[in-house]
PLY file of the C-alpha trace (Angstrom):
ply
format ascii 1.0
element vertex 187
property float x
property float y
property float z
element edge 186
property int vertex1
property int vertex2
end_header
-88.15 -28.32 -57.62
-88.60 -30.31 -54.42
-86.45 -33.07 -55.91
-83.64 -30.59 -56.67
-83.83 -29.10 -53.18
-83.60 -32.51 -51.52
-80.69 -33.46 -53.80
-78.87 -30.27 -52.78
-79.57 -30.96 -49.10
-78.26 -34.52 -49.43
-75.12 -33.23 -51.15
-74.56 -30.67 -48.41
-75.00 -33.38 -45.78
-72.40 -35.55 -47.51
-69.94 -32.64 -47.59
-70.56 -32.00 -43.90
-69.64 -35.62 -43.13
-66.25 -35.35 -44.86
-65.44 -31.83 -43.63
-62.55 -31.54 -41.16
-63.29 -32.06 -37.48
-64.00 -29.06 -35.28
-60.86 -27.15 -34.41
-59.96 -25.72 -31.04
-61.97 -22.68 -29.95
-60.10 -19.40 -29.63
-60.94 -17.48 -26.48
-59.74 -15.33 -23.59
-59.09 -16.94 -20.21
-58.48 -15.49 -16.76
-55.75 -17.30 -14.88
-55.54 -16.82 -11.11
-52.85 -18.39 -8.95
-52.68 -17.82 -5.22
-49.23 -17.87 -3.63
-48.06 -17.27 -0.09
-46.99 -13.77 -1.19
-50.16 -12.83 -3.06
-52.22 -13.46 -6.16
-51.09 -13.64 -9.75
-53.90 -12.71 -12.16
-53.50 -12.79 -15.94
-55.74 -12.65 -19.00
-54.51 -15.18 -21.56
-55.39 -15.39 -25.23
-55.36 -18.90 -26.61
-57.28 -21.85 -27.95
-58.78 -24.67 -25.94
-58.99 -28.32 -26.92
-60.53 -30.51 -24.25
-59.37 -28.88 -21.02
-55.94 -27.70 -22.21
-55.35 -24.13 -23.37
-52.55 -23.41 -25.85
-51.58 -19.86 -24.89
-50.60 -17.47 -27.69
-50.44 -14.12 -25.88
-50.86 -12.52 -22.46
-53.30 -9.61 -22.64
-52.56 -8.36 -19.13
-51.08 -9.61 -15.87
-50.68 -8.38 -12.32
-49.25 -9.59 -9.03
-50.94 -8.29 -5.88
-52.66 -5.67 -8.02
-49.37 -4.37 -9.46
-49.45 -4.64 -13.25
-46.70 -6.34 -15.23
-45.23 -4.48 -18.19
-46.09 -5.99 -21.58
-45.21 -9.69 -21.56
-44.56 -10.17 -25.27
-42.68 -13.47 -25.05
-44.83 -16.54 -24.37
-43.66 -20.14 -24.42
-43.10 -23.25 -22.38
-41.47 -23.37 -18.98
-39.55 -26.43 -20.19
-37.86 -24.44 -22.99
-36.99 -21.68 -20.53
-35.35 -24.10 -18.09
-33.57 -26.22 -20.72
-32.63 -23.58 -23.32
-32.73 -20.28 -21.44
-35.24 -18.71 -23.85
-38.96 -18.79 -24.46
-40.13 -21.17 -27.14
-42.85 -23.66 -27.94
-46.50 -23.19 -27.08
-47.32 -22.54 -23.45
-49.94 -24.88 -21.98
-52.26 -24.55 -18.98
-55.28 -26.67 -18.16
-58.59 -25.94 -16.54
-57.94 -28.58 -13.87
-54.35 -27.48 -13.15
-52.85 -30.85 -14.07
-51.10 -29.67 -17.26
-48.85 -26.71 -16.53
-45.98 -25.76 -18.85
-46.11 -22.01 -19.38
-43.88 -18.94 -19.26
-44.59 -15.28 -20.04
-41.72 -12.76 -20.08
-40.95 -9.20 -21.07
-37.72 -10.33 -22.81
-36.84 -13.42 -24.87
-34.46 -14.71 -22.20
-36.78 -13.89 -19.28
-34.20 -11.70 -17.58
-36.73 -9.20 -16.22
-40.40 -9.38 -15.39
-41.95 -12.81 -15.85
-44.15 -15.53 -14.47
-43.82 -19.26 -15.02
-45.60 -22.45 -14.07
-44.01 -25.87 -14.62
-41.71 -28.58 -13.35
-38.02 -27.91 -12.81
-35.39 -30.24 -14.30
-37.79 -33.11 -14.87
-39.03 -33.07 -11.27
-42.56 -34.02 -10.32
-43.38 -30.89 -8.28
-44.88 -28.04 -10.25
-43.34 -24.70 -9.34
-44.71 -21.17 -9.61
-42.17 -18.42 -10.24
-43.14 -14.76 -10.29
-40.67 -11.91 -10.86
-41.98 -8.34 -10.90
-39.81 -5.26 -10.41
-37.17 -7.18 -8.47
-39.60 -9.01 -6.18
-39.62 -12.78 -6.67
-41.79 -15.67 -5.55
-40.66 -19.26 -5.96
-42.90 -21.92 -4.47
-44.84 -25.12 -5.09
-47.96 -24.84 -7.22
-51.14 -25.37 -5.19
-53.97 -26.56 -7.43
-56.53 -25.52 -4.77
-55.36 -21.90 -5.19
-55.67 -22.01 -8.99
-58.47 -21.11 -11.39
-58.66 -20.80 -15.15
-61.95 -19.38 -16.42
-63.09 -18.71 -19.95
-64.02 -15.03 -20.32
-65.76 -15.05 -23.70
-67.57 -18.33 -24.29
-68.55 -18.12 -27.94
-69.57 -20.93 -30.21
-67.53 -21.32 -33.37
-69.41 -23.08 -36.17
-67.80 -26.21 -37.52
-66.59 -26.04 -41.14
-69.13 -28.72 -42.09
-71.99 -26.60 -40.76
-70.80 -23.61 -42.76
-70.56 -25.77 -45.90
-74.08 -27.07 -45.31
-75.52 -23.56 -45.03
-73.58 -22.37 -48.07
-74.69 -25.19 -50.32
-78.29 -24.97 -49.13
-78.27 -21.24 -49.89
-76.85 -21.83 -53.37
-79.47 -24.50 -54.03
-82.27 -22.10 -53.08
-80.87 -19.37 -55.34
-80.52 -21.81 -58.24
-84.03 -23.15 -57.71
-85.54 -19.66 -57.66
-83.80 -18.69 -60.93
-85.06 -21.76 -62.74
-88.68 -21.27 -61.76
-90.75 -20.44 -64.86
-91.97 -16.86 -64.98
-95.73 -16.34 -65.12
-96.96 -14.03 -67.88
-97.89 -10.57 -66.69
-101.59 -9.82 -66.55
-102.76 -7.02 -68.79
-104.53 -4.20 -67.05
-107.13 -2.15 -68.76
0 1
1 2
2 3
3 4
4 5
5 6
6 7
7 8
8 9
9 10
10 11
11 12
12 13
13 14
14 15
15 16
16 17
17 18
18 19
19 20
20 21
21 22
22 23
23 24
24 25
25 26
26 27
27 28
28 29
29 30
30 31
31 32
32 33
33 34
34 35
35 36
36 37
37 38
38 39
39 40
40 41
41 42
42 43
43 44
44 45
45 46
46 47
47 48
48 49
49 50
50 51
51 52
52 53
53 54
54 55
55 56
56 57
57 58
58 59
59 60
60 61
61 62
62 63
63 64
64 65
65 66
66 67
67 68
68 69
69 70
70 71
71 72
72 73
73 74
74 75
75 76
76 77
77 78
78 79
79 80
80 81
81 82
82 83
83 84
84 85
85 86
86 87
87 88
88 89
89 90
90 91
91 92
92 93
93 94
94 95
95 96
96 97
97 98
98 99
99 100
100 101
101 102
102 103
103 104
104 105
105 106
106 107
107 108
108 109
109 110
110 111
111 112
112 113
113 114
114 115
115 116
116 117
117 118
118 119
119 120
120 121
121 122
122 123
123 124
124 125
125 126
126 127
127 128
128 129
129 130
130 131
131 132
132 133
133 134
134 135
135 136
136 137
137 138
138 139
139 140
140 141
141 142
142 143
143 144
144 145
145 146
146 147
147 148
148 149
149 150
150 151
151 152
152 153
153 154
154 155
155 156
156 157
157 158
158 159
159 160
160 161
161 162
162 163
163 164
164 165
165 166
166 167
167 168
168 169
169 170
170 171
171 172
172 173
173 174
174 175
175 176
176 177
177 178
178 179
179 180
180 181
181 182
182 183
183 184
184 185
185 186
Protein backbone atom coordinates (compact mmCIF):
# COMPACT_ATOMS: atom_id res chain seq x y z
CA UNK A 1 0.00 0.00 0.00
CA UNK A 2 2.86 2.37 0.79
CA UNK A 3 4.29 1.70 -2.66
CA UNK A 4 0.97 2.61 -4.32
CA UNK A 5 0.66 5.78 -2.26
CA UNK A 6 4.17 6.93 -3.17
CA UNK A 7 3.51 6.13 -6.84
CA UNK A 8 0.34 8.25 -6.73
CA UNK A 9 2.22 11.09 -5.03
CA UNK A 10 4.98 10.95 -7.66
CA UNK A 11 2.36 11.02 -10.42
CA UNK A 12 0.64 14.01 -8.85
CA UNK A 13 3.98 15.80 -8.56
CA UNK A 14 4.68 15.19 -12.25
CA UNK A 15 1.27 16.59 -13.20
CA UNK A 16 1.91 19.65 -11.03
CA UNK A 17 5.14 20.29 -12.94
CA UNK A 18 3.40 20.34 -16.33
CA UNK A 19 0.28 22.23 -15.16
CA UNK A 20 -0.16 25.75 -16.54
CA UNK A 21 1.58 28.60 -14.74
CA UNK A 22 -0.32 30.59 -12.13
CA UNK A 23 -2.76 33.01 -13.68
CA UNK A 24 -3.38 36.57 -12.60
CA UNK A 25 -5.23 37.00 -9.31
CA UNK A 26 -8.70 38.53 -9.46
CA UNK A 27 -9.31 41.17 -6.80
CA UNK A 28 -10.81 44.52 -5.88
CA UNK A 29 -8.59 47.60 -5.79
CA UNK A 30 -9.12 51.10 -4.42
CA UNK A 31 -7.76 53.78 -6.72
CA UNK A 32 -7.20 57.26 -5.29
CA UNK A 33 -5.97 60.20 -7.35
CA UNK A 34 -5.50 63.63 -5.86
CA UNK A 35 -6.04 66.60 -8.17
CA UNK A 36 -5.95 70.33 -7.59
CA UNK A 37 -9.77 70.28 -7.51
CA UNK A 38 -10.20 67.29 -5.19
CA UNK A 39 -9.87 63.54 -4.88
CA UNK A 40 -11.06 60.87 -7.25
CA UNK A 41 -11.74 57.58 -5.44
CA UNK A 42 -12.85 54.42 -7.23
CA UNK A 43 -13.16 50.72 -6.45
CA UNK A 44 -11.95 48.71 -9.43
CA UNK A 45 -12.53 45.04 -10.17
CA UNK A 46 -9.73 43.41 -12.10
CA UNK A 47 -6.84 40.99 -12.15
CA UNK A 48 -3.25 41.74 -11.25
CA UNK A 49 -0.15 40.33 -12.89
CA UNK A 50 3.07 41.72 -11.46
CA UNK A 51 2.14 45.29 -10.56
CA UNK A 52 -0.31 45.95 -13.43
CA UNK A 53 -4.06 45.63 -12.94
CA UNK A 54 -6.26 44.80 -15.94
CA UNK A 55 -9.51 46.53 -14.99
CA UNK A 56 -12.77 44.79 -15.92
CA UNK A 57 -15.37 46.88 -14.06
CA UNK A 58 -15.73 49.90 -11.79
CA UNK A 59 -17.70 48.99 -8.66
CA UNK A 60 -18.07 52.57 -7.47
CA UNK A 61 -16.46 55.96 -7.97
CA UNK A 62 -16.70 59.43 -6.48
CA UNK A 63 -15.10 62.83 -6.93
CA UNK A 64 -14.88 65.01 -3.81
CA UNK A 65 -17.35 62.66 -2.14
CA UNK A 66 -19.95 63.04 -4.93
CA UNK A 67 -20.74 59.63 -6.40
CA UNK A 68 -20.57 58.93 -10.12
CA UNK A 69 -23.55 57.21 -11.72
CA UNK A 70 -22.88 53.64 -12.88
CA UNK A 71 -19.77 53.60 -15.07
CA UNK A 72 -20.56 50.57 -17.20
CA UNK A 73 -18.07 51.21 -20.00
CA UNK A 74 -14.43 50.46 -19.15
CA UNK A 75 -11.52 50.50 -21.56
CA UNK A 76 -8.28 52.18 -22.50
CA UNK A 77 -7.71 55.90 -22.63
CA UNK A 78 -5.83 55.33 -25.90
CA UNK A 79 -8.95 53.88 -27.59
CA UNK A 80 -11.03 56.78 -26.30
CA UNK A 81 -8.63 59.38 -27.71
CA UNK A 82 -7.98 57.61 -31.03
CA UNK A 83 -11.41 56.06 -31.75
CA UNK A 84 -13.85 58.08 -29.66
CA UNK A 85 -15.20 55.00 -27.85
CA UNK A 86 -14.18 52.77 -24.99
CA UNK A 87 -12.42 49.58 -25.96
CA UNK A 88 -9.55 47.33 -24.96
CA UNK A 89 -8.64 46.49 -21.39
CA UNK A 90 -7.95 49.40 -19.08
CA UNK A 91 -4.62 49.23 -17.26
CA UNK A 92 -3.38 50.85 -14.05
CA UNK A 93 -0.30 49.94 -12.05
CA UNK A 94 0.49 49.96 -8.37
CA UNK A 95 3.45 52.29 -8.95
CA UNK A 96 1.57 54.69 -11.25
CA UNK A 97 3.93 54.15 -14.19
CA UNK A 98 1.42 52.28 -16.39
CA UNK A 99 -1.75 54.31 -16.84
CA UNK A 100 -4.13 53.68 -19.74
CA UNK A 101 -7.66 53.61 -18.36
CA UNK A 102 -11.10 55.10 -18.96
CA UNK A 103 -14.43 54.54 -17.22
CA UNK A 104 -17.60 56.12 -18.65
CA UNK A 105 -21.35 56.03 -18.26
CA UNK A 106 -21.80 55.82 -22.07
CA UNK A 107 -19.82 54.03 -24.80
CA UNK A 108 -18.62 57.31 -26.30
CA UNK A 109 -17.84 58.93 -22.94
CA UNK A 110 -20.14 61.87 -23.59
CA UNK A 111 -21.26 62.22 -19.98
CA UNK A 112 -19.76 61.27 -16.66
CA UNK A 113 -16.29 59.74 -16.88
CA UNK A 114 -12.77 59.63 -15.59
CA UNK A 115 -9.63 58.83 -17.55
CA UNK A 116 -5.91 58.47 -16.96
CA UNK A 117 -3.43 58.29 -19.84
CA UNK A 118 -1.30 60.12 -22.37
CA UNK A 119 -2.87 62.36 -24.99
CA UNK A 120 -1.96 61.95 -28.67
CA UNK A 121 1.21 60.01 -28.01
CA UNK A 122 2.56 62.62 -25.60
CA UNK A 123 4.76 61.75 -22.66
CA UNK A 124 2.74 63.55 -19.96
CA UNK A 125 0.04 61.48 -18.32
CA UNK A 126 -3.21 63.40 -17.95
CA UNK A 127 -6.09 62.97 -15.52
CA UNK A 128 -9.53 63.91 -16.80
CA UNK A 129 -12.60 63.87 -14.56
CA UNK A 130 -16.09 64.84 -15.72
CA UNK A 131 -18.96 64.65 -13.23
CA UNK A 132 -22.28 66.44 -13.65
CA UNK A 133 -20.78 69.11 -15.90
CA UNK A 134 -17.74 69.81 -13.71
CA UNK A 135 -14.44 68.90 -15.37
CA UNK A 136 -10.83 68.55 -14.27
CA UNK A 137 -8.03 68.27 -16.79
CA UNK A 138 -4.50 68.23 -15.39
CA UNK A 139 -1.18 66.41 -15.27
CA UNK A 140 -1.09 63.16 -13.34
CA UNK A 141 0.93 63.43 -10.12
CA UNK A 142 2.23 60.02 -9.06
CA UNK A 143 2.80 61.34 -5.51
CA UNK A 144 -0.96 61.95 -5.21
CA UNK A 145 -1.84 58.43 -6.43
CA UNK A 146 -2.49 55.16 -4.63
CA UNK A 147 -3.78 51.79 -5.77
CA UNK A 148 -4.43 49.35 -2.92
CA UNK A 149 -5.69 45.80 -3.03
CA UNK A 150 -8.87 45.50 -0.95
CA UNK A 151 -9.28 41.73 -0.76
CA UNK A 152 -5.91 39.98 -0.76
CA UNK A 153 -6.84 36.34 -1.24
CA UNK A 154 -4.61 33.52 -2.34
CA UNK A 155 -5.76 31.63 -5.40
CA UNK A 156 -4.38 28.08 -5.57
CA UNK A 157 -2.39 27.24 -8.66
CA UNK A 158 -3.93 24.61 -10.97
CA UNK A 159 -0.99 22.29 -10.26
CA UNK A 160 -1.69 22.43 -6.53
CA UNK A 161 -5.33 21.57 -7.09
CA UNK A 162 -4.33 18.64 -9.33
CA UNK A 163 -1.92 17.40 -6.67
CA UNK A 164 -4.60 17.43 -3.97
CA UNK A 165 -7.13 15.78 -6.27
CA UNK A 166 -4.85 12.93 -7.30
CA UNK A 167 -3.63 12.37 -3.75
CA UNK A 168 -7.25 12.17 -2.58
CA UNK A 169 -8.12 9.68 -5.32
CA UNK A 170 -5.08 7.58 -4.42
CA UNK A 171 -6.16 7.44 -0.77
CA UNK A 172 -9.71 6.41 -1.72
CA UNK A 173 -8.41 3.71 -4.07
CA UNK A 174 -5.98 2.43 -1.45
CA UNK A 175 -8.68 2.21 1.21
CA UNK A 176 -11.01 0.23 -1.10
CA UNK A 177 -8.35 -2.31 -1.94
CA UNK A 178 -7.43 -3.03 1.66
CA UNK A 179 -8.44 -6.60 2.55
CA UNK A 180 -11.35 -6.83 4.95
CA UNK A 181 -10.73 -8.59 8.25
CA UNK A 182 -13.24 -11.31 9.15
CA UNK A 183 -15.78 -10.26 11.74
CA UNK A 184 -15.30 -11.72 15.20
CA UNK A 185 -18.14 -13.88 16.43
CA UNK A 186 -19.67 -12.81 19.69
CA UNK A 187 -21.24 -15.24 22.03
